DRENFI-853149 format. One record per residue: residue in one letter; y, z, x of N, C-alpha, C in turn. Coordinates in nm, 2 decimals. Layout:
+--------+--------+--------+--------+--------+--------+--------+--------+--------+--------+
| residu |   n.yy |   n.zz |   n.xx |  ca.yy |  ca.zz |  ca.xx |   c.yy |   c.zz |   c.xx |
+--------+--------+--------+--------+--------+--------+--------+--------+--------+--------+
|      a |      Y |      Z |      X |      Y |      Z |      X |      Y |      Z |      X |
...
+--------+--------+--------+--------+--------+--------+--------+--------+--------+--------+
***
This chain:
+--------+--------+--------+--------+--------+--------+--------+--------+--------+--------+
| residu |   n.yy |   n.zz |   n.xx |  ca.yy |  ca.zz |  ca.xx |   c.yy |   c.zz |   c.xx |
+--------+--------+--------+--------+--------+--------+--------+--------+--------+--------+
|      m |  10.02 |   1.65 |   7.50 |  10.18 |   1.71 |   7.58 |  10.17 |   1.85 |   7.62 |
|      a |  10.22 |   1.89 |   7.78 |  10.20 |   1.99 |   7.85 |  10.34 |   2.08 |   7.77 |
|      s |  10.29 |   2.19 |   7.77 |  10.43 |   2.28 |   7.73 |  10.54 |   2.32 |   7.85 |
|      s |  10.62 |   2.34 |   7.84 |  10.75 |   2.34 |   7.93 |  10.77 |   2.49 |   7.96 |
|      v |  10.70 |   2.60 |   7.90 |  10.69 |   2.74 |   7.93 |  10.62 |   2.76 |   8.05 |
|      a |  10.72 |   2.81 |   8.13 |  10.65 |   2.87 |   8.26 |  10.71 |   3.02 |   8.28 |
|      m |  10.65 |   3.05 |   8.37 |  10.70 |   3.18 |   8.43 |  10.69 |   3.16 |   8.60 |
|      n |  10.81 |   3.17 |   8.66 |  10.85 |   3.15 |   8.79 |  10.83 |   3.28 |   8.87 |
|      r |  10.86 |   3.29 |   9.00 |  10.84 |   3.40 |   9.10 |  10.95 |   3.51 |   9.05 |
|      q |  11.06 |   3.47 |   9.04 |  11.14 |   3.56 |   8.99 |  11.13 |   3.64 |   8.86 |
|      e |  11.08 |   3.57 |   8.77 |  11.02 |   3.64 |   8.64 |  10.94 |   3.72 |   8.61 |
|      f |  10.81 |   3.67 |   8.70 |  10.75 |   3.78 |   8.74 |  10.80 |   3.90 |   8.83 |
|      w |  10.85 |   3.91 |   8.90 |  10.93 |   4.02 |   8.96 |  11.00 |   4.10 |   8.84 |
|      d |  11.07 |   4.03 |   8.77 |  11.15 |   4.09 |   8.66 |  11.03 |   4.17 |   8.56 |
|      l |  10.91 |   4.11 |   8.52 |  10.84 |   4.19 |   8.44 |  10.77 |   4.31 |   8.51 |
|      v |  10.78 |   4.29 |   8.67 |  10.70 |   4.41 |   8.71 |  10.80 |   4.50 |   8.70 |
|      a |  10.93 |   4.49 |   8.74 |  11.04 |   4.57 |   8.75 |  11.07 |   4.66 |   8.60 |
|      a |  11.04 |   4.54 |   8.49 |  11.03 |   4.63 |   8.36 |  10.93 |   4.70 |   8.32 |
|      a |  10.84 |   4.68 |   8.37 |  10.70 |   4.76 |   8.36 |  10.72 |   4.89 |   8.45 |
|      r |  10.76 |   4.88 |   8.56 |  10.81 |   5.00 |   8.66 |  10.89 |   5.09 |   8.56 |
|      d |  11.00 |   5.03 |   8.50 |  11.13 |   5.09 |   8.42 |  11.07 |   5.19 |   8.34 |
|      q |  10.99 |   5.09 |   8.25 |  10.92 |   5.15 |   8.13 |  10.83 |   5.29 |   8.17 |
|      v |  10.74 |   5.30 |   8.26 |  10.66 |   5.38 |   8.33 |  10.74 |   5.51 |   8.39 |
|      a |  10.88 |   5.47 |   8.43 |  10.97 |   5.59 |   8.47 |  11.02 |   5.65 |   8.34 |
|      r |  11.06 |   5.57 |   8.24 |  11.10 |   5.63 |   8.12 |  11.01 |   5.71 |   8.04 |
|      d |  10.89 |   5.66 |   8.06 |  10.78 |   5.74 |   7.99 |  10.73 |   5.88 |   8.05 |
|      q |  10.82 |   5.89 |   8.20 |  10.76 |   5.99 |   8.30 |  10.62 |   5.99 |   8.33 |
|      v |  10.56 |   5.91 |   8.37 |  10.39 |   5.91 |   8.41 |  10.43 |   5.99 |   8.54 |
|      q |  10.37 |   6.10 |   8.57 |  10.34 |   6.19 |   8.66 |  10.21 |   6.13 |   8.74 |
|      a |  10.25 |   6.07 |   8.86 |  10.13 |   6.06 |   8.97 |  10.22 |   5.98 |   9.07 |
|      p |  10.16 |   6.02 |   9.17 |  10.20 |   5.97 |   9.31 |  10.23 |   5.84 |   9.31 |
|      y |  10.14 |   5.74 |   9.25 |  10.17 |   5.61 |   9.24 |  10.08 |   5.57 |   9.09 |
|      p |  10.18 |   5.55 |   8.99 |  10.11 |   5.51 |   8.88 |  10.10 |   5.39 |   8.83 |
|      c |  10.01 |   5.36 |   8.92 |   9.97 |   5.19 |   8.91 |   9.92 |   5.16 |   8.81 |
|      e |   9.82 |   5.22 |   8.75 |   9.76 |   5.17 |   8.58 |   9.84 |   5.18 |   8.50 |
|      a |   9.93 |   5.29 |   8.48 |  10.05 |   5.29 |   8.38 |  10.14 |   5.15 |   8.41 |
|      i |  10.16 |   5.11 |   8.53 |  10.26 |   4.99 |   8.57 |  10.18 |   4.89 |   8.53 |
|      a |  10.04 |   4.85 |   8.54 |   9.96 |   4.75 |   8.49 |   9.96 |   4.73 |   8.34 |
|      s |   9.92 |   4.85 |   8.29 |   9.95 |   4.85 |   8.13 |  10.06 |   4.82 |   8.08 |
|      a |  10.16 |   4.85 |   8.14 |  10.30 |   4.83 |   8.08 |  10.32 |   4.69 |   8.11 |
|      a |  10.28 |   4.62 |   8.22 |  10.31 |   4.49 |   8.26 |  10.19 |   4.40 |   8.16 |
|      t |  10.11 |   4.44 |   8.13 |  10.03 |   4.37 |   8.05 |  10.10 |   4.36 |   7.93 |
|      a |  10.12 |   4.47 |   7.84 |  10.20 |   4.47 |   7.71 |  10.29 |   4.38 |   7.69 |
|      l |  10.40 |   4.38 |   7.81 |  10.49 |   4.27 |   7.82 |  10.46 |   4.18 |   7.81 |
|      l |  10.37 |   4.13 |   7.89 |  10.33 |   3.98 |   7.95 |  10.25 |   3.92 |   7.79 |
|      a |  10.21 |   4.03 |   7.72 |  10.11 |   3.98 |   7.61 |  10.20 |   3.91 |   7.49 |
|      s |  10.34 |   3.97 |   7.51 |  10.43 |   3.95 |   7.42 |  10.48 |   3.80 |   7.42 |
|      r |  10.44 |   3.72 |   7.53 |  10.50 |   3.59 |   7.55 |  10.41 |   3.47 |   7.54 |
|      p |  10.45 |   3.36 |   7.51 |  10.35 |   3.22 |   7.49 |  10.23 |   3.26 |   7.62 |
|      a |  10.13 |   3.20 |   7.53 |  10.02 |   3.21 |   7.63 |  10.03 |   3.11 |   7.72 |
|      e |  10.11 |   3.01 |   7.73 |  10.16 |   2.94 |   7.85 |  10.19 |   3.00 |   7.95 |
|      e |  10.29 |   3.11 |   7.92 |  10.38 |   3.15 |   8.01 |  10.26 |   3.28 |   8.10 |
|      i |  10.17 |   3.32 |   8.02 |  10.08 |   3.42 |   8.05 |   9.98 |   3.33 |   8.17 |
|      v |   9.95 |   3.21 |   8.13 |   9.90 |   3.15 |   8.21 |   9.95 |   3.10 |   8.36 |
|      a |  10.09 |   3.08 |   8.36 |  10.15 |   3.07 |   8.46 |  10.19 |   3.20 |   8.55 |
|      a |  10.20 |   3.34 |   8.48 |  10.20 |   3.44 |   8.51 |  10.08 |   3.44 |   8.63 |
|      e |   9.96 |   3.41 |   8.60 |   9.87 |   3.44 |   8.65 |   9.83 |   3.37 |   8.80 |
|      r |   9.91 |   3.24 |   8.75 |   9.96 |   3.14 |   8.91 |  10.02 |   3.21 |   9.05 |
|      v |  10.14 |   3.28 |   8.94 |  10.27 |   3.34 |   9.04 |  10.16 |   3.48 |   9.09 |
|      l |  10.09 |   3.52 |   9.01 |  10.01 |   3.65 |   9.08 |   9.92 |   3.65 |   9.21 |
|      w |   9.84 |   3.54 |   9.17 |   9.76 |   3.48 |   9.28 |   9.84 |   3.45 |   9.42 |
|      d |   9.95 |   3.38 |   9.39 |  10.04 |   3.33 |   9.50 |  10.08 |   3.43 |   9.58 |
|      l |  10.11 |   3.52 |   9.51 |  10.16 |   3.67 |   9.58 |  10.02 |   3.72 |   9.65 |
|      m |   9.92 |   3.71 |   9.61 |   9.79 |   3.77 |   9.68 |   9.77 |   3.67 |   9.82 |
|      s |   9.81 |   3.56 |   9.82 |   9.78 |   3.47 |   9.89 |   9.91 |   3.51 |  10.02 |
|      e |   9.98 |   3.49 |   9.95 |  10.13 |   3.54 |  10.07 |  10.08 |   3.66 |  10.13 |
|      s |  10.02 |   3.76 |  10.08 |  10.01 |   3.90 |  10.13 |   9.87 |   3.91 |  10.21 |
|      y |   9.79 |   3.79 |  10.23 |   9.67 |   3.82 |  10.28 |   9.70 |   3.76 |  10.44 |
|      s |   9.72 |   3.89 |  10.53 |   9.72 |   3.86 |  10.64 |   9.66 |   3.98 |  10.71 |
|      k |   9.64 |   3.96 |  10.84 |   9.56 |   4.08 |  10.90 |   9.66 |   4.20 |  10.94 |
|      p |   9.77 |   4.16 |  10.99 |   9.86 |   4.29 |  11.00 |   9.88 |   4.38 |  10.88 |
|      l |   9.86 |   4.32 |  10.77 |   9.87 |   4.41 |  10.62 |   9.74 |   4.46 |  10.63 |
|      w |   9.65 |   4.38 |  10.64 |   9.51 |   4.44 |  10.61 |   9.49 |   4.58 |  10.71 |
|      a |   9.54 |   4.57 |  10.83 |   9.53 |   4.69 |  10.93 |   9.61 |   4.78 |  10.84 |
|      a |   9.72 |   4.78 |  10.79 |   9.81 |   4.88 |  10.75 |   9.73 |   4.93 |  10.60 |
|      a |   9.69 |   4.84 |  10.54 |   9.58 |   4.91 |  10.44 |   9.47 |   5.01 |  10.51 |
|      y |   9.43 |   4.92 |  10.60 |   9.30 |   5.01 |  10.64 |   9.38 |   5.14 |  10.72 |
|      q |   9.48 |   5.15 |  10.74 |   9.52 |   5.27 |  10.80 |   9.56 |   5.37 |  10.71 |
|      i |   9.61 |   5.31 |  10.58 |   9.67 |   5.40 |  10.49 |   9.55 |   5.46 |  10.39 |
|      n |   9.46 |   5.41 |  10.41 |   9.35 |   5.38 |  10.28 |   9.21 |   5.46 |  10.38 |
|      g |   9.23 |   5.48 |  10.50 |   9.14 |   5.50 |  10.58 |   9.00 |   5.43 |  10.56 |
|      g |   9.04 |   5.32 |  10.58 |   8.91 |   5.24 |  10.58 |   8.96 |   5.11 |  10.45 |
|      c |   8.91 |   4.97 |  10.47 |   8.96 |   4.90 |  10.38 |   8.86 |   4.73 |  10.38 |
|      s |   8.81 |   4.77 |  10.28 |   8.68 |   4.62 |  10.25 |   8.77 |   4.49 |  10.22 |
|      d |   8.71 |   4.40 |  10.19 |   8.77 |   4.27 |  10.13 |   8.83 |   4.31 |   9.99 |
|      d |   8.71 |   4.38 |   9.91 |   8.78 |   4.40 |   9.77 |   8.90 |   4.51 |   9.79 |
|      g |   8.88 |   4.63 |   9.87 |   8.98 |   4.72 |   9.90 |   9.11 |   4.67 |   9.93 |
|      f |   9.10 |   4.54 |  10.02 |   9.24 |   4.49 |  10.05 |   9.30 |   4.43 |   9.94 |
|      d |   9.21 |   4.37 |   9.85 |   9.28 |   4.32 |   9.72 |   9.36 |   4.41 |   9.66 |
|      y |   9.29 |   4.53 |   9.63 |   9.33 |   4.62 |   9.53 |   9.47 |   4.70 |   9.60 |
|      f |   9.45 |   4.70 |   9.73 |   9.56 |   4.74 |   9.82 |   9.70 |   4.64 |   9.75 |
|      r |   9.67 |   4.51 |   9.75 |   9.76 |   4.43 |   9.74 |   9.80 |   4.43 |   9.60 |
|      g |   9.72 |   4.45 |   9.52 |   9.76 |   4.48 |   9.39 |   9.85 |   4.63 |   9.35 |
|      w |   9.81 |   4.71 |   9.45 |   9.92 |   4.82 |   9.41 |  10.04 |   4.79 |   9.51 |
|      l |  10.06 |   4.69 |   9.60 |  10.19 |   4.64 |   9.67 |  10.26 |   4.56 |   9.56 |
|      i |  10.19 |   4.50 |   9.50 |  10.27 |   4.41 |   9.39 |  10.32 |   4.51 |   9.30 |
|      a |  10.26 |   4.62 |   9.24 |  10.29 |   4.70 |   9.14 |  10.44 |   4.78 |   9.21 |
|      q |  10.46 |   4.76 |   9.34 |  10.57 |   4.85 |   9.37 |  10.72 |   4.79 |   9.37 |
|      g |  10.67 |   4.64 |   9.32 |  10.79 |   4.56 |   9.31 |  10.82 |   4.47 |   9.43 |
|      r |  10.90 |   4.37 |   9.37 |  10.96 |   4.24 |   9.50 |  11.00 |   4.31 |   9.63 |
|      e |  11.08 |   4.45 |   9.61 |  11.14 |   4.49 |   9.75 |  11.03 |   4.52 |   9.86 |
|      v |  10.97 |   4.62 |   9.78 |  10.84 |   4.69 |   9.87 |  10.76 |   4.57 |   9.91 |
|      f |  10.72 |   4.49 |   9.82 |  10.62 |   4.39 |   9.87 |  10.68 |   4.31 |  10.01 |
|      e |  10.79 |   4.25 |   9.96 |  10.87 |   4.15 |  10.07 |  10.88 |   4.25 |  10.21 |
|      l |  10.90 |   4.36 |  10.20 |  10.92 |   4.43 |  10.31 |  10.76 |   4.47 |  10.40 |
|      a |  10.69 |   4.48 |  10.31 |  10.55 |   4.48 |  10.40 |  10.49 |   4.38 |  10.41 |
|      v |  10.48 |   4.26 |  10.35 |  10.46 |   4.15 |  10.41 |  10.54 |   4.09 |  10.58 |
|      a |  10.67 |   4.14 |  10.57 |  10.74 |   4.11 |  10.68 |  10.69 |   4.21 |  10.78 |
|      e |  10.69 |   4.31 |  10.75 |  10.68 |   4.40 |  10.85 |  10.58 |   4.54 |  10.79 |
|      p |  10.45 |   4.51 |  10.80 |  10.34 |   4.62 |  10.75 |  10.37 |   4.77 |  10.79 |
|      d |  10.44 |   4.78 |  10.91 |  10.43 |   4.90 |  10.99 |  10.55 |   4.98 |  10.88 |
|      a |  10.64 |   4.92 |  10.82 |  10.74 |   4.98 |  10.75 |  10.73 |   5.06 |  10.62 |
|      l |  10.59 |   5.02 |  10.61 |  10.54 |   5.11 |  10.48 |  10.53 |   5.27 |  10.52 |
|      a |  10.52 |   5.28 |  10.65 |  10.54 |   5.44 |  10.69 |  10.66 |   5.52 |  10.64 |
|      e |  10.76 |   5.44 |  10.62 |  10.91 |   5.48 |  10.57 |  10.91 |   5.50 |  10.42 |
|      l |  10.82 |   5.46 |  10.33 |  10.81 |   5.47 |  10.19 |  10.78 |   5.61 |  10.16 |
|      p |  10.84 |   5.68 |  10.08 |  10.78 |   5.82 |  10.01 |  10.70 |   5.82 |   9.96 |
|      v |  10.63 |   5.71 |   9.89 |  10.50 |   5.71 |   9.81 |  10.40 |   5.68 |   9.91 |
|      v |  10.39 |   5.61 |  10.01 |  10.32 |   5.60 |  10.12 |  10.29 |   5.76 |  10.20 |
|      q |  10.39 |   5.84 |  10.22 |  10.40 |   5.97 |  10.29 |  10.34 |   6.05 |  10.18 |
|      t |  10.38 |   6.04 |  10.08 |  10.30 |   6.12 |   9.97 |  10.15 |   6.11 |   9.99 |
|      a |  10.09 |   5.98 |   9.96 |   9.95 |   5.94 |   9.99 |   9.89 |   6.01 |  10.11 |
|      a |   9.97 |   6.00 |  10.24 |   9.91 |   6.06 |  10.35 |   9.92 |   6.19 |  10.37 |
|      a |   9.99 |   6.28 |  10.28 |   9.99 |   6.40 |  10.25 |   9.88 |   6.46 |  10.18 |
|      l |   9.87 |   6.38 |  10.08 |   9.74 |   6.45 |   9.98 |   9.63 |   6.38 |   9.99 |
|      g |   9.62 |   6.26 |  10.08 |   9.50 |   6.21 |  10.12 |   9.45 |   6.12 |  10.02 |
|      i |   9.55 |   6.03 |   9.93 |   9.53 |   5.95 |   9.83 |   9.52 |   5.80 |   9.86 |
|      d |   9.42 |   5.73 |   9.82 |   9.44 |   5.57 |   9.88 |   9.52 |   5.51 |   9.78 |
|      l |   9.59 |   5.42 |   9.84 |   9.69 |   5.32 |   9.73 |   9.60 |   5.21 |   9.68 |
|      e |   9.57 |   5.18 |   9.58 |   9.51 |   5.08 |   9.51 |   9.55 |   5.07 |   9.37 |
|      g |   9.56 |   4.91 |   9.34 |   9.60 |   4.89 |   9.20 |   9.49 |   4.77 |   9.16 |
|      e |   9.38 |   4.79 |   9.14 |   9.27 |   4.70 |   9.08 |   9.33 |   4.65 |   8.95 |
|      d |   9.38 |   4.72 |   8.88 |   9.42 |   4.69 |   8.75 |   9.55 |   4.59 |   8.75 |
|      v |   9.61 |   4.59 |   8.85 |   9.74 |   4.49 |   8.87 |   9.65 |   4.36 |   8.85 |
|      l |   9.56 |   4.35 |   8.91 |   9.48 |   4.18 |   8.96 |   9.47 |   4.15 |   8.82 |
|      g |   9.46 |   4.21 |   8.71 |   9.40 |   4.17 |   8.54 |   9.50 |   4.14 |   8.47 |
|      i |   9.62 |   4.17 |   8.51 |   9.75 |   4.16 |   8.44 |   9.75 |   4.04 |   8.32 |
|      a |   9.75 |   3.93 |   8.37 |   9.76 |   3.81 |   8.31 |   9.63 |   3.77 |   8.22 |
|      w |   9.50 |   3.82 |   8.29 |   9.35 |   3.83 |   8.20 |   9.39 |   3.91 |   8.11 |
|      d |   9.42 |   4.02 |   8.12 |   9.41 |   4.13 |   7.99 |   9.53 |   4.06 |   7.90 |
|      a |   9.64 |   4.05 |   7.92 |   9.75 |   4.00 |   7.85 |   9.72 |   3.84 |   7.78 |
|      h |   9.66 |   3.79 |   7.83 |   9.60 |   3.66 |   7.77 |   9.49 |   3.70 |   7.65 |
|      i |   9.42 |   3.77 |   7.70 |   9.31 |   3.83 |   7.59 |   9.40 |   3.91 |   7.46 |
|      a |   9.48 |   3.96 |   7.49 |   9.56 |   4.05 |   7.39 |   9.63 |   3.95 |   7.31 |
|      a |   9.69 |   3.86 |   7.36 |   9.76 |   3.78 |   7.32 |   9.69 |   3.66 |   7.21 |
|      t |   9.60 |   3.62 |   7.25 |   9.53 |   3.51 |   7.22 |   9.39 |   3.52 |   7.16 |
|      g |   9.31 |   3.66 |   7.22 |   9.20 |   3.68 |   7.18 |   9.08 |   3.58 |   7.29 |
|      n |   9.13 |   3.53 |   7.35 |   9.06 |   3.46 |   7.44 |   9.08 |   3.49 |   7.59 |
|      q |   9.02 |   3.42 |   7.66 |   8.99 |   3.45 |   7.82 |   9.11 |   3.36 |   7.85 |
|      l |   9.13 |   3.39 |   7.99 |   9.22 |   3.29 |   8.08 |   9.12 |   3.14 |   8.04 |
|      p |   9.21 |   3.02 |   8.07 |   9.13 |   2.89 |   8.08 |   9.05 |   2.90 |   8.25 |
|      a |   8.94 |   2.84 |   8.21 |   8.87 |   2.82 |   8.32 |   8.90 |   2.77 |   8.45 |
|      d |   8.97 |   2.66 |   8.42 |   9.04 |   2.58 |   8.51 |   9.17 |   2.65 |   8.57 |
|      g |   9.15 |   2.78 |   8.57 |   9.30 |   2.86 |   8.62 |   9.32 |   2.84 |   8.75 |
|      p |   9.41 |   2.90 |   8.81 |   9.45 |   2.89 |   8.95 |   9.32 |   2.93 |   9.06 |
|      k |   9.35 |   2.85 |   9.16 |   9.23 |   2.87 |   9.24 |   9.32 |   2.91 |   9.38 |
|      t |   9.28 |   3.04 |   9.43 |   9.37 |   3.10 |   9.51 |   9.31 |   3.02 |   9.67 |
|      q |   9.39 |   2.98 |   9.74 |   9.39 |   2.93 |   9.92 |   9.43 |   3.03 |   9.99 |
|      y |   9.36 |   3.12 |  10.03 |   9.43 |   3.21 |  10.13 |   9.44 |   3.14 |  10.30 |
|      p |   9.55 |   3.17 |  10.35 |   9.57 |   3.14 |  10.51 |   9.49 |   3.17 |  10.59 |
|      q |   9.46 |   3.14 |  10.72 |   9.37 |   3.16 |  10.83 |   9.44 |   3.30 |  10.89 |
|      l |   9.35 |   3.38 |  10.92 |   9.39 |   3.54 |  10.96 |   9.45 |   3.50 |  11.08 |
|      d |   9.52 |   3.58 |  11.12 |   9.60 |   3.56 |  11.29 |   9.48 |   3.62 |  11.39 |
|      p |   9.41 |   3.53 |  11.46 |   9.35 |   3.57 |  11.54 |   9.38 |   3.69 |  11.64 |
|      d |   9.51 |   3.70 |  11.65 |   9.54 |   3.81 |  11.77 |   9.52 |   3.94 |  11.72 |
|      w |   9.51 |   3.94 |  11.57 |   9.45 |   4.06 |  11.51 |   9.30 |   4.09 |  11.51 |
|      n |   9.21 |   4.02 |  11.57 |   9.08 |   3.99 |  11.57 |   9.03 |   4.14 |  11.67 |
|      f |   9.06 |   4.27 |  11.61 |   8.98 |   4.40 |  11.73 |   8.98 |   4.48 |  11.58 |
|      s |   8.89 |   4.59 |  11.64 |   8.83 |   4.67 |  11.52 |   8.94 |   4.78 |  11.48 |
|      f |   8.98 |   4.77 |  11.37 |   9.07 |   4.86 |  11.33 |   9.06 |   5.01 |  11.33 |
|      d |   8.91 |   5.06 |  11.37 |   8.86 |   5.19 |  11.42 |   8.93 |   5.23 |  11.56 |
|      d |   9.01 |   5.11 |  11.63 |   9.05 |   5.13 |  11.75 |   9.22 |   5.22 |  11.73 |
|      r |   9.18 |   5.34 |  11.76 |   9.30 |   5.41 |  11.75 |   9.43 |   5.37 |  11.80 |
|      g |   9.40 |   5.33 |  11.96 |   9.49 |   5.31 |  12.04 |   9.55 |   5.16 |  12.02 |
|      e |   9.47 |   5.08 |  11.98 |   9.53 |   4.97 |  11.96 |   9.61 |   4.96 |  11.82 |
|      m |   9.54 |   5.04 |  11.70 |   9.60 |   5.07 |  11.58 |   9.77 |   5.11 |  11.61 |
|      a |   9.78 |   5.23 |  11.72 |   9.87 |   5.31 |  11.74 |   9.98 |   5.22 |  11.81 |
|      r |   9.94 |   5.09 |  11.90 |  10.02 |   5.02 |  11.94 |  10.10 |   4.91 |  11.87 |
|      r |  10.01 |   4.86 |  11.77 |  10.07 |   4.76 |  11.66 |  10.11 |   4.81 |  11.53 |
|      l |  10.10 |   4.93 |  11.49 |  10.14 |   4.99 |  11.38 |  10.17 |   5.13 |  11.41 |
|      p |  10.25 |   5.17 |  11.49 |  10.27 |   5.29 |  11.57 |  10.36 |   5.40 |  11.42 |
|      r |  10.42 |   5.35 |  11.37 |  10.49 |   5.44 |  11.25 |  10.38 |   5.49 |  11.18 |
|      l |  10.25 |   5.39 |  11.11 |  10.16 |   5.43 |  11.02 |  10.04 |   5.51 |  11.08 |
|      a |  10.06 |   5.49 |  11.24 |   9.95 |   5.55 |  11.29 |  10.00 |   5.71 |  11.30 |
|      a |  10.11 |   5.71 |  11.32 |  10.16 |   5.84 |  11.36 |  10.14 |   5.92 |  11.22 |
|      l |  10.20 |   5.86 |  11.11 |  10.18 |   5.94 |  10.99 |  10.02 |   5.95 |  10.94 |
|      f |   9.94 |   5.88 |  10.98 |   9.82 |   5.90 |  10.94 |   9.70 |   5.95 |  11.08 |
|      r |   9.74 |   6.02 |  11.13 |   9.69 |   6.10 |  11.23 |   9.57 |   6.19 |  11.16 |
|      e |   9.46 |   6.19 |  11.22 |   9.32 |   6.27 |  11.17 |   9.36 |   6.42 |  11.22 |
+--------+--------+--------+--------+--------+--------+--------+--------+--------+--------+
***
């Protein structure tokens, strides 16, 4: 019989918010304490039933799929001075660690990231915004809670087709300035 224990999207965002609050209380000093947020979220999630941890993995990868878009990839490329496939995954991990409001803003309007103080700080200091550790929250929590890896039959992510209207070189400064004017202005060389 399957367990009725699950984690929905709101509960996942509540977990991220709790982790962010914990990091703020611990006064982790960094322009973006992504590793600390991932560590706190992992610890909080590890205290829950294994079935809920597995469900959190599904929510995490649903968010990764939802944020898989060429406009956001272009924004990540602009912010980080380049962005490979893996780099885009890590950028979206960072984005998830910023919480629901920032995530939803960035997915809806990637150029709006230029208005965020953390992005402005990254531009001023030349820091890449990456959160690889966020992608392993459920994996690490499951190991901590059970001593075992996540089940092999876990979630399979189906990414949407990328918008062909964004098939241009992200190194094309003129096109980037036209499509992401605020980010292009913030990250001028």
